[in-house]
GULO-227247 format. One record per residue (C-alpha): x negated, y negated, z. Coordinates in pm, whole numbers. Layout:
BEGIN
ATOM|X|Y|Z
...
//
This chain:
BEGIN
ATOM|-19427|-888|16085
ATOM|-19126|-876|15854
ATOM|-19092|-1083|15538
ATOM|-18715|-1040|15517
ATOM|-18539|-1375|15511
ATOM|-18250|-1432|15749
ATOM|-17933|-1579|15603
ATOM|-17747|-1806|15842
ATOM|-17376|-1849|15773
ATOM|-17297|-2222|15781
ATOM|-16922|-2197|15740
ATOM|-16723|-2288|16046
ATOM|-16396|-2121|15942
ATOM|-16297|-1783|15802
ATOM|-16274|-1769|15423
ATOM|-15987|-1595|15248
ATOM|-16033|-1452|14899
ATOM|-15703|-1563|14743
ATOM|-15644|-1643|14377
ATOM|-15359|-1892|14405
ATOM|-15224|-2148|14158
ATOM|-15313|-2502|14263
ATOM|-15232|-2850|14137
ATOM|-15495|-3121|14181
ATOM|-15499|-3497|14145
ATOM|-15722|-3784|14243
ATOM|-15589|-3955|14557
ATOM|-15361|-4241|14459
ATOM|-15339|-4135|14092
ATOM|-15041|-3996|13904
ATOM|-15205|-3765|13651
ATOM|-15231|-3408|13769
ATOM|-15432|-3104|13670
ATOM|-15391|-2737|13744
ATOM|-15615|-2449|13833
ATOM|-15652|-2155|14069
ATOM|-15839|-2093|14391
ATOM|-16117|-1841|14432
ATOM|-16122|-1870|14809
ATOM|-16004|-2104|15079
ATOM|-16038|-2168|15449
ATOM|-15909|-2417|15703
ATOM|-16195|-2653|15611
ATOM|-16253|-2602|15241
ATOM|-16167|-2443|14910
ATOM|-16332|-2331|14590
ATOM|-16112|-2356|14283
ATOM|-16141|-2359|13904
ATOM|-15981|-2623|13684
ATOM|-16004|-2806|13351
ATOM|-15926|-3132|13537
ATOM|-16235|-3357|13532
ATOM|-16371|-3418|13884
ATOM|-16698|-3554|14024
ATOM|-16881|-3510|14352
ATOM|-16742|-3757|14606
ATOM|-16394|-3781|14449
ATOM|-16110|-3799|14703
ATOM|-15849|-3548|14586
ATOM|-15520|-3388|14682
ATOM|-15453|-3018|14628
ATOM|-15102|-2874|14641
ATOM|-15055|-2500|14681
ATOM|-14852|-2237|14861
ATOM|-15046|-2102|15159
ATOM|-14974|-1731|15196
ATOM|-14843|-1581|15518
ATOM|-15180|-1413|15579
ATOM|-15324|-1759|15648
ATOM|-15026|-1931|15812
ATOM|-14943|-1626|16026
ATOM|-14578|-1709|15960
ATOM|-14408|-1751|15623
ATOM|-14554|-1882|15297
ATOM|-14575|-2263|15314
ATOM|-14624|-2529|15050
ATOM|-14910|-2753|15157
ATOM|-15076|-3070|15028
ATOM|-15442|-3085|15132
ATOM|-15657|-3398|15120
ATOM|-16030|-3369|15080
ATOM|-16352|-3468|14905
ATOM|-16530|-3288|14624
ATOM|-16867|-3164|14750
ATOM|-16981|-2962|14448
ATOM|-16890|-2923|14082
ATOM|-17031|-2622|13892
ATOM|-17042|-2622|13513
ATOM|-16844|-2345|13347
ATOM|-17035|-2027|13271
ATOM|-16761|-1891|13047
ATOM|-16465|-2091|12917
ATOM|-16387|-2450|13007
ATOM|-16293|-2438|13376
ATOM|-16536|-2593|13621
ATOM|-16581|-2460|13971
ATOM|-16499|-2724|14232
ATOM|-16584|-2700|14602
ATOM|-16385|-2933|14824
ATOM|-16415|-3013|15195
ATOM|-16060|-3038|15331
ATOM|-15994|-3328|15568
ATOM|-15619|-3304|15628
ATOM|-15298|-3118|15552
ATOM|-14936|-3206|15496
ATOM|-14673|-2933|15506
ATOM|-14418|-2990|15233
ATOM|-14053|-2885|15230
ATOM|-13976|-2573|15032
ATOM|-13868|-2673|14682
ATOM|-13561|-2446|14708
ATOM|-13458|-2594|15044
ATOM|-13484|-2956|14926
ATOM|-13290|-2875|14608
ATOM|-13004|-2734|14819
ATOM|-12977|-3055|15020
ATOM|-12869|-3256|14714
ATOM|-12533|-3219|14548
ATOM|-12532|-3126|14181
ATOM|-12508|-3434|13965
ATOM|-12445|-3371|13601
ATOM|-12239|-3520|13323
ATOM|-12209|-3173|13168
ATOM|-12040|-3006|13467
ATOM|-11732|-3098|13663
ATOM|-11823|-3224|14010
ATOM|-11557|-3118|14259
ATOM|-11539|-3302|14587
ATOM|-11274|-3368|14843
ATOM|-11163|-3733|14853
ATOM|-11237|-3896|15186
ATOM|-10949|-4022|15400
ATOM|-10823|-4360|15288
ATOM|-10990|-4330|14948
ATOM|-10785|-4370|14636
ATOM|-10752|-4067|14412
ATOM|-10962|-4076|14097
ATOM|-10808|-4241|13791
ATOM|-10676|-4006|13523
ATOM|-10880|-3979|13204
ATOM|-10787|-4223|12928
ATOM|-10518|-4101|12686
ATOM|-10629|-3994|12342
ATOM|-10436|-4144|12051
ATOM|-10357|-3915|11762
ATOM|-10298|-4091|11427
//
């Protein structure tokens, strides 16, 4: 008879060992913290942060999923989940936070959304073609020299 214990893997999804920057906030709150992942899967993540979290907190994580996970291109994703474990820091101030992910939202690429808006700035001239039937812009006011 053997006394070796058998370890049963309880995870239902493949884990990826990626150290990625992540932003975290409590669901419905505005203040945001930052950290980095140790690993992540389709159903969960382990990350380190200085942001104070407790078991049971509903949170949102925002990160860029690498192409190795998406099997396409890198994608910015907002994940919703619940904190299932918080480990006190061994070294430094960052706590380890395990979260069970319950949903995902794919976000537009920051560069793509920035391109969809025209540049608006008081410091730079904004050139645009006048639309048909529109009056030309008024000339700048004259400057009086004493």
